[in-house]
Residue, then its C-alpha position, 0 to 999 in steps of 0.5 A: x676138683x675131682x680126686x683124679x685131678x688133684x691126684x695128678x697134680x700132687x703126684x707131679x709134686x711128689x715125684x721128687x721122692x724118687x729123684x732126690x736123696x731125702x734121708x729118713x730122720x727121726x722127725x718128718x719135715x714140713x717144707x714150705x711151697x714157694x711155687x714149686x708145687x700146686x698152688x693149693x699146697x702150703x707145705x709138703x712132707x715126705x713119708x716113707x711111701x708117699x707124701x703128705x700135703x697140707x692145704x688151707x682147709x685140710x690135707x691130702x695123702x699120697x701113697x705108693x704101692x709097697x709091692x711096686x716099691x720093692x720092685x723099684x728097689x730090685x731094679x735099682x739094686x740088682x738081685x744078688x740075694x743077702x747072705x751069700x748066693x754061693x757059687x755052684x755048678x749052676x751059678x748063683x741063685x737069681x730071682x726075676x727082676x722087672x725091667x724099666x720098660x715094664x715097671x708101673x708104680x701104682x699110687x692112690x691119693x685121698x683128701x681130708x677137708x675140714x667142712x665149713x672151715x673159716x676162710x681166714x685160717x692162718x698157717x703158722x709154721x714153727x721149729x725151723x731147721x737151719x737148712x733149706x731146700x732148693x728146687x731147680x728141676x725141669x725146663x720150666x723156670x717158673x717152677x724153679x724155687x730156692x730157699x724153701x724153708x723147712x719146719x717141724x710143725x705147722x699150726x693153722x690157727x682158727x680153722x674154726x672159731x677158737x679151734x686150731x689144727x696142729x700138724x707135727x710128728x712124734x717118734x716118726x709118726x704123723x700126728x695132728x692135734x685139734x685144739x679147742x680153745x675156750x669158746x670153740x665148739x667141738x660140734x663144729x669139727x667135721x672131717x670129710x674124706x674124698x677119694x677113699x675106697x672104704x671108710x670104717x670104725x673098727x676097734x675105735x680106730x678110723x680105718x681108711x681103705x685105698x687101692x694100695x693099702x690101709x691107713x689108720x687113725x688111731x683112737x683119738x686120745x683127747x684131754x684137757x687141763x682140769x684143776x692144773x692136771x691133764x684129764x683124759x676125756x672119753x672121745x670117739x669117732x662118729x662116722x656119717x657117710x664119708x664125714x667124721x666127727x668127734x663125740x666127747x663126754x664130760x668136758x669142761x667148756x671153759x678149758x682148752x680140749x686137745x683131740x690127738x689122733x695119730x696117722x699110722x701107714x700100717x701097710x707101708x714099709x721101706x724107703x722111697x728115696x734115691x739115696x743108698x746108705x753105706x756107712x755111719x758112725x757116732x760123734x763124740x757128743x752123741x751125734x750121728x754121721x751117715x754116709x751113702x751115695x746120692x744119684x743127682x741134684x737135690x740132696x739136702x745140703x746145708x748152708x756153707x757145706x764143703x760141696x753143695x753141688x752134685x758133681x755128675x759122674x759116669x753111667x756104669x749101669x742103669x742107675x746113673x752117676x753118683x757122689x758121696x753124700x754125708x749127713x750129720x744128725x743132732x744127738x736126738x736125731x731131730x735136726x740135720x746139722x749138716x749135709x754135703x756132697x763129696x766127689x768129682x767128675x766120676x763116681x764115688x762111694x764111702x765104705x767106712x767112717x770114724x769120728x775123732x774126739x773133736x768131732x772131725x769125720x774121716x771117710x774112706x772109700x773109692x773114686x774113679x774121678x780122673x780128669x786133666x782138669x783138677x777141678x773135676x777130680x776128687x777133692x784132695x789137698x796133696x797130689x794123687x799118690x800113684x798112677x790114675x786108673x780105674x778106681x782109687x782108694x780115697x781117704x778124706x777128713x772133714x771138719x766137725x761142721x762139714x764146711x772144710x777139708x782137714x786132709x784128703x788123699x787119693x792112692x792107687x795103681x793102674x788097676x782097680x783099687x778099693x774094689x773087691x773082685x768086681x763092682x756091684x753090677x759088673x757081669x758075670x754076676x754071682x759069687x767069686x772068692x772074696x765077694x759073696x754077697x750084694x755089697x761085698x764089693x765095697x768092704x773096707x774099714x778106716x780106724x784111728x789110733x791113739x794119736x789120731x793117725x788114720x789106718x785103712x784096710x782095703x784091697x787092690x788089683x794093681x800090681x803097681x799099687x804104691x807101697x812105702x815105709x814097710x817091709x811086710x810085702x813090697x810086691x803084688x802076691x798074685x791072683x786077682x787081687x791082694x789086700x792092702x794096709x795103709x797108715x797116714x798121719x792125722x791130717x793126711x799130709x804124710x803117708x807112714x806106710x802102705x803095703x800089699x797083703x796077699x799070697x798066690x790067690x785072691x785076698x781082701x783085707x775087710x776089717x782092722x782093730x787095735x789091741x788096747x793092751x799092746x797097740x798091735x794092729x790086727x787085720x782080717x778078711x778073706x783069702x784063696x791064697x795057700x801062702x799068706x805072709x806071716x809066721x803061721x807056726x802055733x796058730x789055730x789054722x796054719x794052712x788053707x782049710x778048703x773051699x773057695x775062700x778062707x777067712x784070716x787074721x794077721x797081727x802086725x806091728x803098728x809101725x808097719x815094720x813087720x808081721x807077728x802072726x797070721x792064722x787062717x780061719x776056715x772050714x772045707x766050705x767058704x769062710x769070710x771074716x767080716x768083723x774084728x774087735x777087742x775087749x779091754x783085756x786085749x782079746x780079739x773077737x771075730x765074726x763072719x760066715x761059713x758054708x762049712x761046719x764051723x767049730x763050736x768050742x766052750x760055748x753054752x749057746x749055738x744054733x745047729x747048722x748055723x752059718x754065721x760064727x762068732x769066736x773069741x781068740x787068744x791074743x797070739x792067735x794060738x786058740x779059740x777061747x770060745x767059738x760058736x755059730x748062730x742062724x738057721x740050719x742052712x747050707x748057705x749064710x742067712x746074714x750078710x754081716x755089716x757091724x760088730x762090737x764088743x763092749x766093756x763087759x765083753x758082751x758081743x753085738x752083731x748086725x747085718x741083713x738077710x735075704x733068701x734063706 
């Protein structure tokens, strides 16, 4: 069979890379072939930019062009540049995005065969995962296969007499060991490379050239046990034409030898899956929950998961419908503990998650699943709060095993709730007041207090958003949207309070945090209002500072009975607060972005012209303890901030993503 033929066959088997939501894990996963792929394939592993196929006498590597994958990501995600495509008289900065019609994904496959290998080599998989994959795609039922088991290692025993080949991963890299047991002959091992553009040894490494980039097999670390201790052996590649052999010096023929190359896909980065990440949170045992959206069937749900079926949705843009997709990883990142869909007949996305002390997961986001058929609505335990319309805010509590809901609510008015200004791909595009970066439409936060009550900060465009239990603000303030603040009991069976927060402009509550010293609740975000509610006497900035938008911080009583203090945070440019945290002494810290000259106070470190800020404030919001900026000297922010933390030693951590600088 020619390279072109088997490349075509395997490309058909690998196309799931773009149709399924296969999350990246610390270890690759080897999925058994039960008939869903070409019969020559025994096991398949998805790599970051392609696939790895194990066969009876070798393996095949399929790679996609990294530049094409970047274009594919641009097609899928749009192109509002990270860090803030700030609005101007000419509109937001845009780059050319390829169209679906013009897009071509270039790929390359090559095969490695163990020459003269025995016909009787037996594949023995091990380290099974507790889950499996199902493949029910297309109209050909003969290709439909279920219960396809997943392993973390596969050994082919007796590839040559007394020589085994073991495939596995280590720290995310693909490895294969050639294990020469007593009686095996190292000189029997010959690897033939077919379909490569170039094959050479450089700096003791095997360099494999393809039409889409280079792959390296690192220097073959080789060892054997001698007198009970591991002894490293001198081993090197020997290349004759397109056949690779190994030359080993000074080994004991009656002891097992392990030849251990590592495959490095040096030219390739990024993700090739159709699963977009939104949020993550740790569990009390060190496990990790990741939340995103999945665009169809094929997400690796687990046995007994709450929702094992993609629920469909609506076509809001060219990307298609999507559900919330939640996955839980073991503390070492190796095993998938559970994975589930969450959604209804519309579209859903998670914005923020937090885990309680028992390992139960609380998810806050939005949904537009409204149907006369209750089975097609977003899954809630109690009836929807408020009239159904556009998007609603949803809050759901999953048990620690992901098998059942402990509570779930949907709340909203007749307008868009949980949508900051407009959805990701709505037109016209570009920055507007509190929405300045790609992803800003999905900013909100969920938090637990000491009694496991659930608090959420978000936004609403509904003048009839249901309010209750609070005297803060009972009516819509004006502008395009207001912030909203919600509090529910631990199982979401009772609403403690819900309130508007906003003035005569557009407002958004992005983040919230609890002062550990007083128990008071602090909320922060962005506003274009000149009349924010609350006492603004004696604070850092009592009035709106200018530009299109200012940041703000407000301090309120935890029962929702009133606001204690509110302060604007801004310059004459555009300013937003994206992070809010406390140290153990009860001092609040904020981080965000600016296009103005943010004040630098009591800070030894600052970057001149930086457009990201960090500030520590007095608990009563009366002054900065310190304030500084970071980033390059730029007219717009470099980073869209996504996470913020202050540790017990008062060290500050910020993370985010950057784009056009």
